[in-house]
PyMOL Python script that loads the backbone (N, CA, C, O; Angstrom):
from pymol import cmd

cmd.read_pdbstr("""\
ATOM      1  N   UNK A   1      -8.041   9.666  -5.403  1.00  0.00           N
ATOM      2  CA  UNK A   1      -7.755   8.447  -4.661  1.00  0.00           C
ATOM      3  C   UNK A   1      -8.025   7.238  -5.559  1.00  0.00           C
ATOM      4  O   UNK A   1      -8.943   7.253  -6.378  1.00  0.00           O
ATOM      5  N   UNK A   2      -7.225   6.212  -5.395  1.00  0.00           N
ATOM      6  CA  UNK A   2      -7.346   4.986  -6.171  1.00  0.00           C
ATOM      7  C   UNK A   2      -7.712   3.832  -5.254  1.00  0.00           C
ATOM      8  O   UNK A   2      -7.055   3.623  -4.235  1.00  0.00           O
ATOM      9  N   UNK A   3      -8.745   3.083  -5.596  1.00  0.00           N
ATOM     10  CA  UNK A   3      -9.137   1.927  -4.785  1.00  0.00           C
ATOM     11  C   UNK A   3      -8.054   0.859  -4.857  1.00  0.00           C
ATOM     12  O   UNK A   3      -7.560   0.540  -5.939  1.00  0.00           O
ATOM     13  N   UNK A   4      -7.691   0.312  -3.714  1.00  0.00           N
ATOM     14  CA  UNK A   4      -6.629  -0.691  -3.626  1.00  0.00           C
ATOM     15  C   UNK A   4      -7.058  -1.829  -2.714  1.00  0.00           C
ATOM     16  O   UNK A   4      -8.097  -1.764  -2.058  1.00  0.00           O
ATOM     17  N   UNK A   5      -6.258  -2.846  -2.686  1.00  0.00           N
ATOM     18  CA  UNK A   5      -6.398  -3.947  -1.749  1.00  0.00           C
ATOM     19  C   UNK A   5      -5.073  -4.095  -1.017  1.00  0.00           C
ATOM     20  O   UNK A   5      -4.013  -3.883  -1.606  1.00  0.00           O
ATOM     21  N   UNK A   6      -5.123  -4.453   0.250  1.00  0.00           N
ATOM     22  CA  UNK A   6      -3.911  -4.680   1.032  1.00  0.00           C
ATOM     23  C   UNK A   6      -3.542  -6.157   0.947  1.00  0.00           C
ATOM     24  O   UNK A   6      -4.413  -7.027   0.942  1.00  0.00           O
ATOM     25  N   UNK A   7      -2.248  -6.427   0.882  1.00  0.00           N
ATOM     26  CA  UNK A   7      -1.777  -7.791   0.746  1.00  0.00           C
ATOM     27  C   UNK A   7      -0.439  -7.957   1.447  1.00  0.00           C
ATOM     28  O   UNK A   7       0.349  -7.014   1.528  1.00  0.00           O
ATOM     29  N   UNK A   8      -0.188  -9.138   1.945  1.00  0.00           N
ATOM     30  CA  UNK A   8       1.109  -9.465   2.535  1.00  0.00           C
ATOM     31  C   UNK A   8       1.810 -10.420   1.593  1.00  0.00           C
ATOM     32  O   UNK A   8       1.278 -11.481   1.265  1.00  0.00           O
ATOM     33  N   UNK A   9       2.999 -10.049   1.159  1.00  0.00           N
ATOM     34  CA  UNK A   9       3.730 -10.842   0.189  1.00  0.00           C
ATOM     35  C   UNK A   9       5.205 -10.825   0.531  1.00  0.00           C
ATOM     36  O   UNK A   9       5.829  -9.764   0.549  1.00  0.00           O
ATOM     37  N   UNK A  10       5.762 -11.976   0.801  1.00  0.00           N
ATOM     38  CA  UNK A  10       7.187 -12.129   1.105  1.00  0.00           C
ATOM     39  C   UNK A  10       7.636 -11.237   2.262  1.00  0.00           C
ATOM     40  O   UNK A  10       8.708 -10.635   2.198  1.00  0.00           O
ATOM     41  N   UNK A  11       6.828 -11.149   3.313  1.00  0.00           N
ATOM     42  CA  UNK A  11       7.203 -10.402   4.504  1.00  0.00           C
ATOM     43  C   UNK A  11       6.983  -8.903   4.414  1.00  0.00           C
ATOM     44  O   UNK A  11       7.348  -8.178   5.339  1.00  0.00           O
ATOM     45  N   UNK A  12       6.390  -8.412   3.313  1.00  0.00           N
ATOM     46  CA  UNK A  12       6.117  -6.988   3.166  1.00  0.00           C
ATOM     47  C   UNK A  12       4.622  -6.787   2.993  1.00  0.00           C
ATOM     48  O   UNK A  12       3.955  -7.577   2.325  1.00  0.00           O
ATOM     49  N   UNK A  13       4.100  -5.733   3.592  1.00  0.00           N
ATOM     50  CA  UNK A  13       2.692  -5.385   3.467  1.00  0.00           C
ATOM     51  C   UNK A  13       2.569  -4.405   2.315  1.00  0.00           C
ATOM     52  O   UNK A  13       3.228  -3.366   2.325  1.00  0.00           O
ATOM     53  N   UNK A  14       1.750  -4.705   1.332  1.00  0.00           N
ATOM     54  CA  UNK A  14       1.671  -3.901   0.122  1.00  0.00           C
ATOM     55  C   UNK A  14       0.241  -3.508  -0.207  1.00  0.00           C
ATOM     56  O   UNK A  14      -0.715  -4.140   0.242  1.00  0.00           O
ATOM     57  N   UNK A  15       0.114  -2.439  -1.008  1.00  0.00           N
ATOM     58  CA  UNK A  15      -1.157  -2.047  -1.599  1.00  0.00           C
ATOM     59  C   UNK A  15      -1.107  -2.463  -3.059  1.00  0.00           C
ATOM     60  O   UNK A  15      -0.086  -2.289  -3.724  1.00  0.00           O
ATOM     61  N   UNK A  16      -2.215  -3.015  -3.562  1.00  0.00           N
ATOM     62  CA  UNK A  16      -2.298  -3.473  -4.938  1.00  0.00           C
ATOM     63  C   UNK A  16      -3.462  -2.755  -5.601  1.00  0.00           C
ATOM     64  O   UNK A  16      -4.574  -2.746  -5.073  1.00  0.00           O
ATOM     65  N   UNK A  17      -3.207  -2.150  -6.766  1.00  0.00           N
ATOM     66  CA  UNK A  17      -4.225  -1.402  -7.496  1.00  0.00           C
ATOM     67  C   UNK A  17      -5.414  -2.305  -7.832  1.00  0.00           C
ATOM     68  O   UNK A  17      -5.237  -3.448  -8.253  1.00  0.00           O
ATOM     69  N   UNK A  18      -6.627  -1.778  -7.642  1.00  0.00           N
ATOM     70  CA  UNK A  18      -7.852  -2.527  -7.883  1.00  0.00           C
ATOM     71  C   UNK A  18      -8.518  -1.995  -9.137  1.00  0.00           C
ATOM     72  O   UNK A  18      -8.492  -0.776  -9.312  1.00  0.00           O
ATOM     73  N   UNK A  19      -9.100  -2.759 -10.011  1.00  0.00           N
ATOM     74  CA  UNK A  19      -9.210  -4.209  -9.913  1.00  0.00           C
ATOM     75  C   UNK A  19      -7.875  -4.879 -10.186  1.00  0.00           C
ATOM     76  O   UNK A  19      -7.091  -4.419 -11.017  1.00  0.00           O
ATOM     77  N   UNK A  20      -7.630  -5.964  -9.481  1.00  0.00           N
ATOM     78  CA  UNK A  20      -6.358  -6.670  -9.590  1.00  0.00           C
ATOM     79  C   UNK A  20      -6.342  -7.486 -10.872  1.00  0.00           C
ATOM     80  O   UNK A  20      -7.124  -8.422 -11.037  1.00  0.00           O
ATOM     81  N   UNK A  21      -5.439  -7.120 -11.778  1.00  0.00           N
ATOM     82  CA  UNK A  21      -5.278  -7.859 -13.031  1.00  0.00           C
ATOM     83  C   UNK A  21      -4.161  -8.878 -12.868  1.00  0.00           C
ATOM     84  O   UNK A  21      -4.355 -10.075 -13.080  1.00  0.00           O
ATOM     85  N   UNK A  22      -3.014  -8.394 -12.496  1.00  0.00           N
ATOM     86  CA  UNK A  22      -1.843  -9.233 -12.246  1.00  0.00           C
ATOM     87  C   UNK A  22      -1.067  -8.586 -11.112  1.00  0.00           C
ATOM     88  O   UNK A  22      -1.112  -7.367 -10.945  1.00  0.00           O
ATOM     89  N   UNK A  23      -0.370  -9.372 -10.350  1.00  0.00           N
ATOM     90  CA  UNK A  23       0.450  -8.831  -9.279  1.00  0.00           C
ATOM     91  C   UNK A  23       1.782  -8.401  -9.893  1.00  0.00           C
ATOM     92  O   UNK A  23       2.714  -9.199 -10.002  1.00  0.00           O
ATOM     93  N   UNK A  24       1.858  -7.137 -10.291  1.00  0.00           N
ATOM     94  CA  UNK A  24       3.073  -6.631 -10.906  1.00  0.00           C
ATOM     95  C   UNK A  24       3.633  -5.480 -10.092  1.00  0.00           C
ATOM     96  O   UNK A  24       2.910  -4.837  -9.331  1.00  0.00           O
ATOM     97  N   UNK A  25       4.907  -5.228 -10.254  1.00  0.00           N
ATOM     98  CA  UNK A  25       5.567  -4.124  -9.558  1.00  0.00           C
ATOM     99  C   UNK A  25       4.996  -2.778 -10.013  1.00  0.00           C
ATOM    100  O   UNK A  25       5.085  -1.796  -9.276  1.00  0.00           O
ATOM    101  N   UNK A  26       4.409  -2.716 -11.220  1.00  0.00           N
ATOM    102  CA  UNK A  26       3.865  -1.460 -11.735  1.00  0.00           C
ATOM    103  C   UNK A  26       2.497  -1.135 -11.165  1.00  0.00           C
ATOM    104  O   UNK A  26       2.033  -0.004 -11.308  1.00  0.00           O
ATOM    105  N   UNK A  27       1.839  -2.086 -10.526  1.00  0.00           N
ATOM    106  CA  UNK A  27       0.500  -1.866  -9.968  1.00  0.00           C
ATOM    107  C   UNK A  27       0.446  -2.094  -8.459  1.00  0.00           C
ATOM    108  O   UNK A  27      -0.631  -2.289  -7.895  1.00  0.00           O
ATOM    109  N   UNK A  28       1.608  -2.069  -7.810  1.00  0.00           N
ATOM    110  CA  UNK A  28       1.639  -2.264  -6.362  1.00  0.00           C
ATOM    111  C   UNK A  28       2.780  -1.455  -5.755  1.00  0.00           C
ATOM    112  O   UNK A  28       3.655  -0.961  -6.467  1.00  0.00           O
ATOM    113  N   UNK A  29       2.758  -1.326  -4.434  1.00  0.00           N
ATOM    114  CA  UNK A  29       3.816  -0.631  -3.714  1.00  0.00           C
ATOM    115  C   UNK A  29       3.771  -1.043  -2.247  1.00  0.00           C
ATOM    116  O   UNK A  29       2.712  -1.360  -1.706  1.00  0.00           O
ATOM    117  N   UNK A  30       4.928  -1.033  -1.627  1.00  0.00           N
ATOM    118  CA  UNK A  30       5.005  -1.349  -0.200  1.00  0.00           C
ATOM    119  C   UNK A  30       4.276  -0.270   0.601  1.00  0.00           C
ATOM    120  O   UNK A  30       4.384   0.916   0.293  1.00  0.00           O
ATOM    121  N   UNK A  31       3.530  -0.690   1.638  1.00  0.00           N
ATOM    122  CA  UNK A  31       2.839   0.229   2.541  1.00  0.00           C
ATOM    123  C   UNK A  31       3.757   0.569   3.706  1.00  0.00           C
ATOM    124  O   UNK A  31       4.423  -0.297   4.274  1.00  0.00           O
ATOM    125  N   UNK A  32       3.774   1.861   4.047  1.00  0.00           N
ATOM    126  CA  UNK A  32       4.615   2.325   5.153  1.00  0.00           C
ATOM    127  C   UNK A  32       3.700   2.962   6.197  1.00  0.00           C
ATOM    128  O   UNK A  32       3.056   3.972   5.911  1.00  0.00           O
ATOM    129  N   UNK A  33       3.630   2.385   7.415  1.00  0.00           N
ATOM    130  CA  UNK A  33       2.765   2.959   8.445  1.00  0.00           C
ATOM    131  C   UNK A  33       3.472   4.046   9.251  1.00  0.00           C
ATOM    132  O   UNK A  33       4.674   3.970   9.506  1.00  0.00           O
ATOM    133  N   UNK A  34       2.700   5.056   9.645  1.00  0.00           N
ATOM    134  CA  UNK A  34       3.164   6.085  10.569  1.00  0.00           C
ATOM    135  C   UNK A  34       2.212   6.063  11.749  1.00  0.00           C
ATOM    136  O   UNK A  34       0.995   6.104  11.568  1.00  0.00           O
ATOM    137  N   UNK A  35       2.757   5.999  12.958  1.00  0.00           N
ATOM    138  CA  UNK A  35       1.948   5.842  14.172  1.00  0.00           C
ATOM    139  C   UNK A  35       2.215   7.003  15.121  1.00  0.00           C
ATOM    140  O   UNK A  35       3.366   7.361  15.371  1.00  0.00           O
ATOM    141  N   UNK A  36       1.137   7.592  15.652  1.00  0.00           N
ATOM    142  CA  UNK A  36       1.262   8.619  16.684  1.00  0.00           C
ATOM    143  C   UNK A  36       1.513   7.921  18.019  1.00  0.00           C
ATOM    144  O   UNK A  36       0.711   7.095  18.455  1.00  0.00           O
ATOM    145  N   UNK A  37       2.614   8.252  18.655  1.00  0.00           N
ATOM    146  CA  UNK A  37       2.960   7.593  19.925  1.00  0.00           C
ATOM    147  C   UNK A  37       2.112   8.103  21.090  1.00  0.00           C
ATOM    148  O   UNK A  37       2.145   7.514  22.170  1.00  0.00           O
ATOM    149  N   UNK A  38       1.347   9.192  20.895  1.00  0.00           N
ATOM    150  CA  UNK A  38       0.486   9.703  21.958  1.00  0.00           C
ATOM    151  C   UNK A  38      -0.901   9.069  21.950  1.00  0.00           C
ATOM    152  O   UNK A  38      -1.421   8.698  23.002  1.00  0.00           O
ATOM    153  N   UNK A  39      -1.505   8.944  20.758  1.00  0.00           N
ATOM    154  CA  UNK A  39      -2.891   8.469  20.712  1.00  0.00           C
ATOM    155  C   UNK A  39      -3.061   7.143  19.964  1.00  0.00           C
ATOM    156  O   UNK A  39      -4.117   6.519  20.066  1.00  0.00           O
ATOM    157  N   UNK A  40      -2.048   6.700  19.216  1.00  0.00           N
ATOM    158  CA  UNK A  40      -2.141   5.442  18.496  1.00  0.00           C
ATOM    159  C   UNK A  40      -2.722   5.558  17.099  1.00  0.00           C
ATOM    160  O   UNK A  40      -2.881   4.547  16.416  1.00  0.00           O
ATOM    161  N   UNK A  41      -3.049   6.789  16.651  1.00  0.00           N
ATOM    162  CA  UNK A  41      -3.577   6.988  15.297  1.00  0.00           C
ATOM    163  C   UNK A  41      -2.542   6.496  14.283  1.00  0.00           C
ATOM    164  O   UNK A  41      -1.346   6.750  14.426  1.00  0.00           O
ATOM    165  N   UNK A  42      -3.026   5.784  13.247  1.00  0.00           N
ATOM    166  CA  UNK A  42      -2.135   5.231  12.228  1.00  0.00           C
ATOM    167  C   UNK A  42      -2.535   5.768  10.864  1.00  0.00           C
ATOM    168  O   UNK A  42      -3.719   5.804  10.529  1.00  0.00           O
ATOM    169  N   UNK A  43      -1.548   6.187  10.077  1.00  0.00           N
ATOM    170  CA  UNK A  43      -1.747   6.566   8.683  1.00  0.00           C
ATOM    171  C   UNK A  43      -0.810   5.722   7.841  1.00  0.00           C
ATOM    172  O   UNK A  43       0.332   5.475   8.227  1.00  0.00           O
ATOM    173  N   UNK A  44      -1.300   5.275   6.677  1.00  0.00           N
ATOM    174  CA  UNK A  44      -0.506   4.442   5.778  1.00  0.00           C
ATOM    175  C   UNK A  44      -0.184   5.222   4.508  1.00  0.00           C
ATOM    176  O   UNK A  44      -1.038   5.930   3.974  1.00  0.00           O
ATOM    177  N   UNK A  45       1.027   5.091   4.036  1.00  0.00           N
ATOM    178  CA  UNK A  45       1.463   5.712   2.793  1.00  0.00           C
ATOM    179  C   UNK A  45       2.156   4.655   1.945  1.00  0.00           C
ATOM    180  O   UNK A  45       2.798   3.748   2.475  1.00  0.00           O
ATOM    181  N   UNK A  46       2.024   4.774   0.615  1.00  0.00           N
ATOM    182  CA  UNK A  46       2.729   3.850  -0.267  1.00  0.00           C
ATOM    183  C   UNK A  46       4.085   4.438  -0.634  1.00  0.00           C
ATOM    184  O   UNK A  46       4.243   5.653  -0.748  1.00  0.00           O
ATOM    185  N   UNK A  47       5.051   3.560  -0.814  1.00  0.00           N
ATOM    186  CA  UNK A  47       6.407   3.989  -1.158  1.00  0.00           C
ATOM    187  C   UNK A  47       6.462   4.584  -2.573  1.00  0.00           C
ATOM    188  O   UNK A  47       7.226   5.516  -2.822  1.00  0.00           O
ATOM    189  N   UNK A  48       5.652   4.046  -3.499  1.00  0.00           N
ATOM    190  CA  UNK A  48       5.679   4.491  -4.899  1.00  0.00           C
ATOM    191  C   UNK A  48       4.269   4.888  -5.363  1.00  0.00           C
ATOM    192  O   UNK A  48       3.605   4.100  -6.036  1.00  0.00           O
ATOM    193  N   UNK A  49       3.802   6.096  -5.013  1.00  0.00           N
ATOM    194  CA  UNK A  49       2.442   6.501  -5.376  1.00  0.00           C
ATOM    195  C   UNK A  49       2.213   6.569  -6.885  1.00  0.00           C
ATOM    196  O   UNK A  49       1.074   6.458  -7.338  1.00  0.00           O
ATOM    197  N   UNK A  50       3.272   6.748  -7.663  1.00  0.00           N
ATOM    198  CA  UNK A  50       3.119   6.825  -9.121  1.00  0.00           C
ATOM    199  C   UNK A  50       2.589   5.531  -9.724  1.00  0.00           C
ATOM    200  O   UNK A  50       2.084   5.540 -10.846  1.00  0.00           O
ATOM    201  N   UNK A  51       2.695   4.425  -9.003  1.00  0.00           N
ATOM    202  CA  UNK A  51       2.205   3.123  -9.497  1.00  0.00           C
ATOM    203  C   UNK A  51       0.684   3.038  -9.495  1.00  0.00           C
ATOM    204  O   UNK A  51       0.133   2.049  -9.977  1.00  0.00           O
ATOM    205  N   UNK A  52      -0.009   4.039  -8.971  1.00  0.00           N
ATOM    206  CA  UNK A  52      -1.461   3.992  -8.852  1.00  0.00           C
ATOM    207  C   UNK A  52      -2.179   4.982  -9.775  1.00  0.00           C
ATOM    208  O   UNK A  52      -3.366   5.251  -9.593  1.00  0.00           O
ATOM    209  N   UNK A  53      -1.464   5.519 -10.760  1.00  0.00           N
ATOM    210  CA  UNK A  53      -2.075   6.463 -11.719  1.00  0.00           C
ATOM    211  C   UNK A  53      -2.843   5.713 -12.773  1.00  0.00           C
ATOM    212  O   UNK A  53      -3.426   6.327 -13.666  1.00  0.00           O
TER     213      UNK A  53
END
""", "prot")
cmd.dss("prot")
cmd.show_as("cartoon", "prot")
cmd.util.cbc("prot")
cmd.orient("prot")
């Protein structure tokens, strides 16, 4: 697991690799939420997990 920070930028919710050096496309990715319609449990996934290696 990689420590990240959540950020809202230009209408998209993103994860940014920590420590934050620069806001670059190579160190961030859009967050995609998945919600259980029965209990409300939420899980978040990044669109580009390779950006966090």
